C-alpha positions, 0 to 999 in steps of 0.5 A, a space after each residue: 092195963 092192956 092197950 090196943 096196938 092194932 086193929 080191930 079189923 072186921 074180918 069173917 061177916 055171915 048172916 049172924 056171925 063175925 070175927 073181929 081181929 086185935 092185937 093187945 099190949 099184953 095177955 088179956 080178955 078181949 071182948 067185942 060188945 055189940 049194941 044189940 047185946 050181942 057179942 063174944 070173947 077170946 083170951 089173947 094168944 101169944 107169937 114172937 112176944 105180941 099178944 092178939 085175939 081173934 074174937 068170934 061174935 055170934 047171936 047176931 040177927 041177919 039184915 041188921 047193922 050193930 054197932 060194937 066196941 072192944 074191950 080188954 078185961 073190961 076197959 074200952 079200947 075202942 072207939 078211940 078217945 075223940 074218934 073223928 069217924 062214925 062207929 064201928 058196925 057189923 052189917 049182916 046180910 038178909 039171907 043167903 040169896 041176897 046180892 052182895 057188892 065187892 070192892 078189890 084191889 091189890 098193891 098198896 104202900 103205906 100212906 105217909 104220915 099226916 102232913 107229908 106229900 104223897 109221892 104217889 097220890 091219893 091212897 084208895 083205901 083212904 079215900 073210900 073210909 073218907 066217902 063212907 065216914 061222910 055218909 055212914 048210911 050211903 053205899 059201901 062195900 059188903 066185903 073188901 078183898 085185897 089181893 096181894 102185896 098188903 105190905 112191901 117187905 123189899 120196898 120200905 118208907 123212909 121212916 121205915 128205913 130209919 126204924 131199921 137203922 136205929 134196930 141193926 145196922 143196913 150194911 149186911 144183907 138183907 139191908 133196908 128190908 125187913 129180916 125178922 117177924 118184929 120187923 115184919 110188925 112194923 110193917 103192919 103197923 105201918 100200914 094198918 095204923 093210918 087212921 082212915 084205913 083202921 077205921 075202914 078194916 074196923 067197919 068193912 068186912 076183908 078177905 085176903 091173899 098174899 103175893 110176892 112183896 109180902 114176903 120178896 119180890 119174885 118169890 117163888 119165881 123159879 126153881 133156881 132162884 129158890 135154890 139161890 134164896 136158900 144159900 143166902 144167911 138171911 132168907 130162911 129167917 125170912 121167910 118163916 117169918 113172912 108165913 107167920 106174920 101173914 098167918 096172923 095178921 091176914 090168914 086167920 081172919 079168912 076163916 070162918 069161927 066154925 073152921 077156926 074151931 076145927 083148926 089144929 094149929 089155932 088150937 095148938 097156938 091158943 093152948 101154950 103160953 107161947 105159940 111161936 115155936 108152934 107157928 115157926 114148925 108150921 111155917 117151916 113145914 109149909 116152906 120146905 113142903 108147900 103141898 102140906 098146906 093149903 092158903 086158899 080158900 072159899 067164901 059164899 056170900 049168898 049166891 056168890 061164890 069166892 074161890 081165893 087161889 093161891 098163886 104164889 106158895 103153892 106152885 110146882 117149880 120143877 121146870 120140866 112140870 111147872 104148874 102154877 098149883 099143886 095137883 091137890 090144890 087143883 083138886 080142890 079148886 075143881 071140888 069148889 067150882 063143882 061143889 053143889 052143882 050136883 044134887 048129892 055132891 059132896 067136897 072129899 077130904 083131900 089129905 092136905 095138912 089140916 091146920 089151913 085145909 078148910 071146909 068150904 064155907 057155905 056147904 048145904 047140910 050133909 053134903 047136898 047141893 042147894 035147889 035149883 039152877 044151881 050153888 051160885 048165880 056168880 063165880 069169883 076166882 081170885 087170884 093175885 096174877 093175872 090170867 089174861 095178860 096183854 097179848 104180847 106179854 102173854 107170848 113173852 112170858 110163855 115163850 120165856 117159859 119154853 127157854 127156860 126148860 130147855 126147849 132152844 137149848 142150853 145156852 137159852 135156858 141161862 138167858 131165859 132165867 136171866 131174863 124170868 127173874 129181870 122181867 117178873 115173867 111169871 104169871 100164869 102165862 108162864 105157866 102154860 099148862 095152868 094157863 090151859 087147866 083154868 081155861 078148862 075149869 072155867 068152861 066147865 064152870 061156866 057150862 051147863 043148865 046150872 051155870 052161873 051167870 058170870 064167871 069173873 076172874 079177881 086180879 092185881 099185882 101189874 098196876 093198872 087196870 083193865 078188863 079183858 075177855 076170853 073167847 074159847 077157839 073153834 071145836 073147843 067147849 066154851 061156857 054159857 056164862 059170861 067170863 071176864 078177868 077184872 085187874 084192879 091196881 094199885 090200891 096205892 103205888 107208882 107205876 114208871 111211864 115207859 111201863 105204861 107205854 109197855 102195856 098199851 103197846 101189848 094190847 096193839 096189833 103191833 104187839 099181838 104180832 111180835 107176840 106170834 113171832 116169841 111164840 113161833 121160835 118157843 114152839 108154842 101151842 096155841 092156848 084154848 082162849 084167845 081174848 081182847 081188852 074190852 076196858 082200859 088200860 087205866 092208871 093210877 090208884 083205883 078200886 073196883 066195886 062189883 054189884 051182884 044181885 040174882 043173875 046181874 053183874 054191875 063193874 065200876 072202876 073208881 080213881 082215887 083223885 086229888 082235889 083243889 081244896 087239897 083232898 081227895 076223893 073217889 071218881 068214877 071213871 068207868 061202869 059196865 054192865 058184865 052179865 049182859 048176853 055176849 056179842 
């Protein structure tokens, strides 16, 4: 009899359908059976000896909550026996105009086993799960956005290191880092079998995107970095396994049931007794030709549009043409911003590989735009790397990019590449033309009679939280919408004290002045926006929550903090209204 190895994860949810991801111990038919009589089933598919299913659930009633159970070949495997948590449930929105509550963050080390002291403090996802479980009818996110570094392939725990030692020697590269698909699956077990997180992900829908540590630190930092990694004997297996495991564990669940039904790769993997070869060939193509696939995707939650942007694998790394996104990816982003804002506008096909190139969710029939005033009241741009950084950090990264492309000669080019890798100088600021292009797209998205109330750039990566607001320079067209950079990280990780000092200094007036010196030495053109920090920086394990209703947007930041009784809870440390008129 098949047993439940991992999951269930509730992934996609709309007003009438959902998907639930599971891993089984052997081939079987996986079924979701809801208390209201609805449900769905799917046979498992096999990748590298593991058996997975993404179960479509259809016929749900809008505006309802229904509990569910998971069965393998008619035998119940979820809820677990003697579970201390409430039944897992699917909450459907009432209609396309209902508000949405979005919680987000990034960078999560797996929590240590129960009873062990946590060296980095309480896990924000654990504490969120505890809060929801204690009051199932209380406030909960409608969707959880995990903005990168869901697993750490290059910074493993002590227990994972011991497991690796029992599997292979660690004296050869990559040493105490994951090397293949099987070892990636171990990371997901360690992270997602945490009892609180397992229950949370079974009852709160989630959207995910990778960042570097999902594969390796500095992934795709530069053309020279890629060349160096490809020269090592272990890198190919590492990157292919990373992309394969990401597709299975994270990417599939980002897609709607209709898109899954049309996905050729998903069909190919499910059509054979073992889909490993098909998935491995896809991963090899994605590694060699990143522009041939798309990991970015769109979700519409009522009148809130989320564009989750791949700012890690879609890069153009040629030093003379560096770009955070390749040309087709930029075209896709423009189309998703514009779709529905002009009557009759329809996002065209772009010729990308269909395996992960999905049509936008929520598009009106026949491509026609929804009723005025526009397709969405709020635009969320999810990118693992912050667009707006502390001013000194921004100028240092832009300066470094100038050095690496030869602005000050060959000696500075060599120094610049070493510094780029050592200091992780690879955010949007390190791609100056892309920074400017994103500013222009945000201005376009937030302008005109159909402009949304807010445009929020949601990011993580930098192990602290802050709010920053841009101002377009005089003479340049700026948006009517409120534009904010919302950065929240980590969910469960740490940051050295000297880095905290550095980030605080980066926002200071002195830091800004030093940044201007970098800009002059690098012969940098001023970006189209200036910006200021309007909240933070805040440090600790944390989550941000956006509550979007009508044209209003409210932000809350919660810290996971230890209690005197030895437990932990989320404590609100900042709240603000985002949709008010800017001063």
